[in-house]
N, C-alpha and C positions, 0 to 999 in steps of 0.2 A: 470208237472206244474199244479197247481190247477186253475180251471176256476172260475172267480168271476162274470161271467155274463152268463145268459142263456135266452131262449126265448120260449114263447108258444102262444097259441091263447087266447086272453082275452075276457071275457064276463062281462059286467057291471062295468068295470074299467074306470071311467070317469076322474079321475085325479090321479096324482102320489101319492102313498100311502107308508108310511114308516111303516113296520110291523115286529113284532117279530114272529119267528117260534115257535109255542107253542106245536105242537104234530106231530107225524109221525105214520101213520097207513097204512101199506101195499102199499107204493108208493103214498099215499095221504097225503100231508102236510096241516096242518091248521096253519094259521098265523093271528095275530090280530094287527090292526092298531089303536093304542090307541087315537090318535088325532081325528080320524074320528069315533071311536068306531064301527069299522067294522071288521068282520071276513071274511077272504078270503081263499078259497080252492085252492091249487096248486096240479096239477096232471100230471104225465107223460103220461097218457092215455086220451082217449076221455071221457068227462063228458056229459051225456045226462040228463040235469037237469034244472029246472027253477030257482033253488036256485042261487042267485047272491050275491056278485060277485065271479068269479073264473077265473083261468087261467089253461087251459088244453093243452094236447099235448106238454108239455114242454120237450125240448131236453135233459136236464140233471138235475136231482134233487139230485143225490147221494151225492154231496158235502155239502148239507145243513143239519144242525142239529138243534135240539131244543135249543133255546137261541140265535141263529143267528138273525141278523137284516138285512132286505132286503128292497130295493126300488122297488115297483111294478109300472111299467109305463103303461099308457093307451094303448100303442102299443104292450104290452105283454112282453117287455124286463124286466128281473128281475136282478137287480144289487145287489150284496152282499156288504153291507156297514160295517158290523161288524161280525166277527166270534168269538164266545164265547171261543172256545178252541185254538185259535191262539194267539201267542205273538206278531204278526205283523199286527196290525190294525192301520189305519190312517184316518184322516179327509182330504178329497180332497177338496181344497178351490177354485181353479180356473185353467183353462188351459192357462190363460194369464200370461205373464212374461215381465219384463222390461229389461231382458238380453236375449241373444240368443246364448248360449254357444255352441261351436263347437261340443262338445261330448254329448249334451243333449240327454238323453235316452227317453224323452217324449217331443218332440219339441212343443213349445208354439203355441197356436192358438189364433187368434184375434176374440174371441167370447164374446158376452155379457152374461156371465154366472155367474156374481158375485151375483146378487140378488137371482137367482134360487138356487145356491149351498149354499149360506148363509142361506136361509130358511131351506134347507135340513139338514145342519149341526147343526143348532140351535135346531131342533127337535131331531136329532140323539143323541146329547150330553145328552139330558134328558132321553134317553132310555138305554144308555150303563150302564152296571152294575158298581156300585161304588167300586167293588172289582177288577176292571181291573188294572193290575199292570203298564201297559205302553201303551201310545197312541201317534201316530205320527201326525204331521200336515204337509201337503205337497201341491204341485201344479205342474206346474206354480209357481208363486211367491205369497205366502199367504198374504204378507203385502200390496199388491195392494188393499186389502179391506180397508185400511186406519183405521179410528177409529173403524170400525166394526170388525176388526181383534182383537182389544183390548176387544171388547164386547164378542167375542167368548172365549177369554181367561178367561174372568170373568165368563162366563157360566161354563167353565171347572172347575174353582175354586169352584163354587157353587155346582156342581153336582158330580164332580170327584176329590175331594180335596186330595185324597191319591194317585192319579194316576200320574206317571211320564209322562211329556209331552215333546216330542222332536219335535222341529220346524225346518224344512228345509227351509232356506231363504238365499238369496244372501246378505242380510244385508244392502242393499243400502238405503232403506227407513228410516233406523235408523240414517242416516246422519242429519236428521231434528229431533230436540229433542222432539217434541210434542208426537210422538208415543212411544219412550222409556219411557217418563215420564208417559203416561197413563198406560203403561204396569207395571211400577214400583208401581203405586198406587194399583194394584190388589194384590200385595204382595204374590205371589205364588212361593215359592222356588222349586217347582216341575218342573218348566219350564226350558228347556235348548234350546238355539238357536244354531243350527248347520249351520255355515257360511263358504262357500268356499273361500279359498285364494290360488291362483294358482302360485304366484310368489312374490318374494320380490321386483321385478322391475315392476313399474306401467304399462309400455307399454306391457309387456308380459301378465300380468293379464287381461288388457283391451282387448287384442287380443283374448285370450281364450274365454272371455265372450261376445265378439263382442259388446262392449258398451263403448263409450268414457267416461272418468272420473269415471269409475266403481271402480277402485282401490282406488281412493281418497274417494269416497263415502262409500265404504265398510270399509276402515280403520277408517274413522270418525264415522261410525255407530257402529263399534266394541267398540270404546272408549266411545261413548255415552251410549251404553248398560252397559259397565263396570262402568261408573260414576253413574249409577242408580242401581248398584249392581245386575246385571242380570248374569245368568250362560251362559257360552259360550263354544262352541266346534268349532275348526277349521277343515275343510275338504279339502283334496287335492286329486284330481283325477290324476292318474298316466298315462302319455302318452308322446308322442314325444315333445310336447310343454311345458311340466312341469318338466321332469325328470332331466335335466342338472343342474338346480338351487335348487334341493331339499336340499342339505347341507346348502346352503346360506339361503334358506327359513327357515329352522329349526333354524338357528342362529337369523334370523330376528324375528321370533315368540318369541324366548326367550328374546330378547332385547326389543322388542316393544309391545308385547302382553303377558306380564307375568301373566296376570289375567285369561287367558283361562284355563279351567279345563281339557281339553282333545284335542288331535290332532289325526285325523284319516287319514291315507293314504289309498287311495281306488283304487282297480283295475278297469279297464275300462269295462263297459258293452257295448258289441258290438251290438248296436241297435240304433234306432233313427237317429240322425244326424251323428253318427259315421260311418254309412254306406256310407254317402255322402262324408265325409272327412277322410276316412280311411287312405289315403296316408299321411295325415298330423298328424295322431294320433296313429295308431296302431304300436305297437312294442312288441316283446316278453319280458315278465317280466325279464328274465335273462339279458336283455340288460341294464336294469336300476338297477340291483341288488346291485352294489356297492354304487350308490348314495342313494338308499333307505336305505341301511344298515347304512350309515354314518348319515343320517338324523334321523332315528329312535333311534339309540344308543346315539346320542348327546342329543336329547330331554329327553330320559330316564335318562341319566347321570345328567341332570339338574332338575330332579325330576318333569318333566312334564309328565302327563299320556298320553301315546301314544299307538295307535293300528294300525293294518293293516286289512283292510276290503277287501273282494271279491277276495282274491288271495289264490290259493291252496298251501298247504304245500310243495308239490313236486316242486313248482316253487320258493320257498323262501330258502334263506340260513338258515341252522339250528339255527344260532344265532338269527333269527327273528321269529322262531316258537312261542316263548312265547307271542309275540305281536299279532299273527294272531287270529282273531275272526270269529265265525260262523255268519256272518253278513247278508247274502242274505236271504231275506224274504222267508218264507216257501212256499208261493204260486208260487214262480218263482225260486226255487232251485232244482237242479237235480245233479246226479253223472254220469260220463261217464262209459262205460263198463269196461275200464281198472282200474277204481277205486274200483271195487268189491273185488279185492284181496289185496288191500292196507292195511297195518297194521295200518295206521294212519287215516283210513276212518272215525272213530267216532269223531276224533278231527278236521277234515277238514270241511270247510264250503261249499264245492261243487262248482258248476258253475251256471251261470245264464242260466236258460232254455230259457230266452228271447234273449240270445245272438245268433247272426247268425254265429259267429266264436269263437273258443276257441284256446288257445295256443296249438301248436303241440308238446309241451314239457311235457304235462301232462302225468304222468306215475305213476304206483303203487310203493309205498315205501314198500320194502319187509323185512326190518330189524327192 
């Protein structure tokens, strides 16, 4: 797993600085904060100098490269905001959320972080190279920003007009037309909204997300987005509370959401709330193999683009291999020891390094 945060001893850092890594010289990194017009030195060793500002005695610098963008905090914490050579970059909007999903991998926090992170992301968008092929937007729930969420999308259109933007959202805020309308006025066909739908039956969906009326709001939000010609993906996390109705959910999507451009069935990341609710959630993928196969093959037969994320090929029926994608972000992807001799290693997406538990059925494919 790649670390996206490190820490050192700061000198002369009085406020948070967003900076480009501009050079690397024998363990000494130079970075430039364009909005403050400051150069900052980063070093893994001690710096005995009156030249300010700098951060020294940094725990780890090896993962940073020229072109990366970092946030240097006054306490010496350095957060990586953008990695130039990674296809898995995202804007983190907030830790807050209006749902409380049973299997949330990053449980929400009731923190007043909207203004702080909005300011950071507004600056970051202006620094990301316009050749970046894809960028995510995630949280928490990004749409809690309200109208400022549309303002960020406008900034992305202005500065990164050729970049594919993938927004992870529960879709509930779109039940009110003002936000979908503002988004439609931006006219950016590069934006896709990835919205979870966990059941065709409202009570099951509401239970999974732990929010009353969530199903109704999500469905209305999806139709509002579609009425404003927005691109939509449906996401379904696979666990005990969702697997039984996968075939009926697939039919429901076909009948009621024919405008979606993609459906993704997603393996469970065993972290966050899943640790607390493991008895309600965890099951071996082989236990839902038949339901998953029915759902995927039905959607495919109806010409709906369908994929499987986060599941290893050895845990899937061979009929589903063509739908399996290498979806786990590079910074939290790893392979188990038994994977090293697998003939399908290069085609498999590996496992979550963040998961506290993996299937005990993972094994090398040798033919």
